N, C-alpha and C positions, 0 to 999 in steps of 0.2 A: 504493500500500500504506500510505503514511503516513496518508492520509485515512481509510482503512478502520480502521486501528489506533485512531486518536483517536476514531472514531465509536462504538467498542464501549463497552458499559457496564462498570463496575468489576467486576461479577460475571463477565462474559464474559472480560475480560482475565485474571482470576485462573484461570478454568477453562482457557482456552487456554494460559496460562502453565504450569500443572501438566502438561498434556498434552504441551507442547513439551519441557519439561525432562525429564519422564519418558521421552519417546520417544527423545530423543537420548542419554540416559544408558543406556537399554537397548540401543540400537543400537551405540554406541561401546564400551560395556563388554562386550557379548556378542561383538562382532567382535574386540576385542583379546584376550579370553579364548580364542576359537577359534584365532586366529593363533598365540598364544604357547604354547598347550597342545597343539595338534594340528598345524596346517599347517606352520609354520616349523621346528619340531624334526624333522618327518618329511622336510623338504626339506634339512635340514642347514644352515639359515640362522640365524645368530645363536646366542645362548647364554643360559641361565638365569643370573641374577646372584647370587641368594642361594639356596644349595642346601637350606636348612633347611625343615622341614615347616611347614605352617600350624598355628596353634593350634587346639585343639578348639573348635568353634563359631564360628570366625573369620568364615567367609563369611556365616553367619546374622546375626551382629552387624553386619558391614559393610553388608549389604543393608537391615537395619532402620534403621540410622543414615542410610544413603543415602536411604531413603524419606522421612525427616523433612526432609533437606536439599532434596530435590526439591520438597516442599510449600512450604518457605520460599522457595526461588528462584521457584517458579511463582506463589505468592500474592503475592510481592514485586514482581511485574511491575506491580502497581497503583501502585507508587511512581513509576517513570518516566512511566507513563500520567498520574498525577496532576500531575507537573511540566508536562506538555504541556497538561493541562486548565486549569491555573492561569496559563499563559502564561509560566512561568519558563524553559521550554525550547521549542524548535521543531524540527521535522524539515524537512529540505530535500527536497522532493518532486521537484525538477528536477535533482538531481545526476546527472552522467554517469558512465560506468564508470570513467574515469580518476580522478575525484574519489573514487568509492567505494573504489577500490584504495588510493589515498593515505590515506584516512581509516582503512581497516582496518590499514594499516601503522603509523600513528600510535597507534591503539588497541592494537595488539599490543605496542608498546613501553610504553605506559602500563600495560597489564595486568601486565607484568613488574615495573614499578616499584611498582604498587599491591600486587601479591602479595608482593614482598619486604618492603615496609613492614609490612603486616599480619602476615606470617609471622614477622618478627622480633619484633613486639610479642607474638605468641602464645608466644614462647619467653622472655619476661621472667617474673620470679617472680610478677608480679601476674596474668598471664593464662595461665601454663603449664598450670594445671589444666583450663582449657577446651580446650586443645589435646591433652590427654592421650588422649581417646577416639580421635583420629585416629592417634596414635602407638602405640596398642595393636597395630596391625598392624606388627609388627617386620619380617615378610616381607610385602611389599605384593602386592596383586592389583588388577586394574582396578576392582573394587568397593570398594576403599579410597578411590577418588578423591573421592567425596562423603560418605565416612564421617566426619562432623564432629559436634562439639557444636553445638547451634543458634546459640550466640553466634558461633562461627567461621563458620558459614554466613552469618550476617548481615554479618559483617565482609568476607568475600570477595565476597559477592553484590552489594555496592554499587558495583562497579567502574565502571559507566557513568554514574553520577549526576553526578559532577563534570565530566567531559567534556561532558555534555549541556547544562549551564548555561553552558559557556564557548564552545560552537560549535554551529551548526545542522548536525547530522550527517544523513546519509541513513538511512532506516529500515533498509536492508540492511546498512549498516556496523555499526550498533548490534546488529542481530540476529546478525551474524557473530561477535560477541565470545564469547557462551557456546558457540558451535559450535567455534571454533578453540581456545578455552580448555579445553573438555572433551576435545577430541582430544589436545592436548598433555599434558593431565593424565592421561589414560588411559595414554598412552605412558610417562609418568614413573612411574606406579604399576604398570607391567606386570611388573616384576621380570624384564625381558628386555632384553638388549643386541642391538638390531636391526642396528647397524652396527659390528661389532667392529673394523673397520679404521680408524676415525676416532679422532682424539685425544680425550683426556678433556675438553678445553675446547671441542670442536666442538659446534655446535647440536644435531647428531644424537646426541650422547652424553648427552642430558638424563636418560634413564632410569638411566644409571650414576650421575649426580650425585645424583638424588633417592633412589635406592636406598641410597646412602651416608648420606644425611640420616636415613633411617629406621633404618639400622643403628647409627649412632653419635650421632644426635640433634642435635648442635650443628653449625651451619654449613650451607652450600649452601641458603640460604633463597630463592634465586631460582627462577624458573619455567622457561621454555624457554631463555632466554639467560643469559649469565654476567656481564654488565657490572655489575650491582649487587653481586654477591658479590666481583668484582674490586675495585670501587671502595671497598667497606667492609671488604675483607680478611676475608671470612667463608667463603672456599672451603675445603672439606675436601680433604686430600691424597687422591690416587687410590687409594693403598694403605692408607687408614686402617682399613679393616675386615679387613685380612688376618689379624691376630692372632686375631680372632673366628672367622674361617672355618677357620684352621689348627687351632684348638682343637676346632671342630666335626668336622673330618675326623679328627682324632686320636681323639676319643671314638667316632666311627663305626667306625674301624678296631679300636679296643680292644674295642668291643661285638661286632663281627663275630668277632674271635678268641675271645672268651669263649664266644659261642654255638657256634662250631665245636668248641671244646674240650669243651663240655658235650655236644654231639651225639655226638662221638667217644667220650666216656666212657660215655654211655648205650648206644651200640651195642656197645662192648666188654663192658659189664656184661650186656647181653642175650645176647651170644655165649657168655659163660662160665657162664651160668646153666644148670644141668642140667635 
């Protein structure tokens, strides 16, 4: 497969890149949406994290911005292809399955470090405005996963470049990065707690942690794991959003009482009208 990839033209690489990223985004996003909106609630498994409604036009905005990110990631495949053409990087075509598994594990750890560093930069005053489009999704959906400003897409999309020039990876190890990254990212943006019985610091509680990041904005800059937030003390407390949700539930109750009182008054008025 390594030889096949390097033998493609630049145009072919970009075309296949767009199809690849568009395909996995549609598949993972659609599957996560179906599971969290239909299947799991019907089975009584898990729970919704943020009860607030989506903003008007949110899904349309997320899909539009995601389409731009898919183009950037797909067309950007020409960069690692270019590193191979220039001889600055090489692929190991003889890697066995044990090596591939080990490389994927290393890349998963690097992906978390890379994500934390770039995400933290995006929350500085110099770059915060470029992260703003993503944070317009106060209540997240799987389609918020790639809903970025183009600069953010460029920053997050270069994750494999440094590893490529440092080590001769298998093609399959590098190809696995966007797959597991998107899978974990869709889970993180699903607004759904899949494993309610695990602790807040558990790997399987990533959706809880990232949901809090969108709810309160500062902290929880990590990806699937917690070691970077632990190391730099940027973890958000598990109950950080409780005041926000308590206020939401109070407003909902108050509005329900007002509507009930209004309906009762209208019925009473209609009954006393001759």
